N, C-alpha and C positions, 0 to 999 in steps of 0.2 A: 426755323424753317423745317429742319429735320426730316428724315425720311422714315422714321419710325411710325408716325401717324399714317403715312401712305401705305407702308407695309401692313399695318393693322387693318386698314380699310380693305386692302386686297385680300388678305388672309380670311377676313370675315365675310367676303363675298360682296362687299359694297363697291362694285366696280363703277357704277355711275358717280358715286361720291368721290372715288379715287380719281376718276377722269376729271371731274370738276376741280379737284385739288391741283392736278397737273396743269390744267388750263389757267388756274389762278396763279400758279408759280410762274408760268411762262409770261403772263401779263406783268406780274410784279417785278421780274428781273429783266424785262425788256429794256433795250437801250444799250448804252455803253457798258461793257463788262467791268470797267474800272469803277462804276457806280454801284456795284453789287453791295447790298447792305446785309447786316446780320439779322434784321427784322423789318417787318412791314406791318402796317395796320391791316385789318381784315379786308378792307376795300382796296388794298395795294398801295395806300398812301406811303410815301417815303419819308416825309417830314413828321417826326414824332417828338416835338419839343415837350420838355417836362414843365408842368405847372402845378402849383399847390392850390388846393381848393379848401381854404380855411373854414368855409361855412359848413362843410361836411364833417361828421364826427368819426366816420370810419368804423370798421368792425371792432366791436368791444372798445370803442373810444380810442382806437389806435391812430393817433394823428402823427404826422400830417398825411392827409389824403392827397395823392398825386395822380395826374394823368400823364400820358406820354412816357417816354423812356429815353434819356440822353444817351444811353448805350447804343442807340441806333446809329450814332455817328462814329462808333469805334471801328477800327480795322481789325477784323478777326478772320484769319485766313481759312479757318475750318469751314466757313460758309461755302467756299468753292466746292469742297469735297461733298458736303451735304447736298448742294444743289445738283451736282453732276450725278451723285448716287441716286437721288430721287428721280431724276429724269431717266436714268438707266433702268431703274426698277420699274418705272411706268412703261417704258418701251418693252422690257422683257415680259411684262404682264399683258401686253397687247393693247395698252391704253393710248399709244401714240397715234396721232392722225396720220393717215397715209396719203 
């Protein structure tokens, strides 16, 4: 999730993109705060089960090719700080809806 991408967008003047990121974040983390995850799919999907795709060779034949990420089920408390930092950065940059 991180707020470095948001900071980079704001610093480079991409305020529409930064606002879209903030809106995505709010949609992705909506609901019970206890359900906050360390990662989400681009569309905000919470369930990211790992699966091997044996029919794909991978970059320079680096098998196995996988989709998803089982780490999405891990409890990592730093995600709270990153989320709050990102929302504060967005508010301070004037991206928050009023």
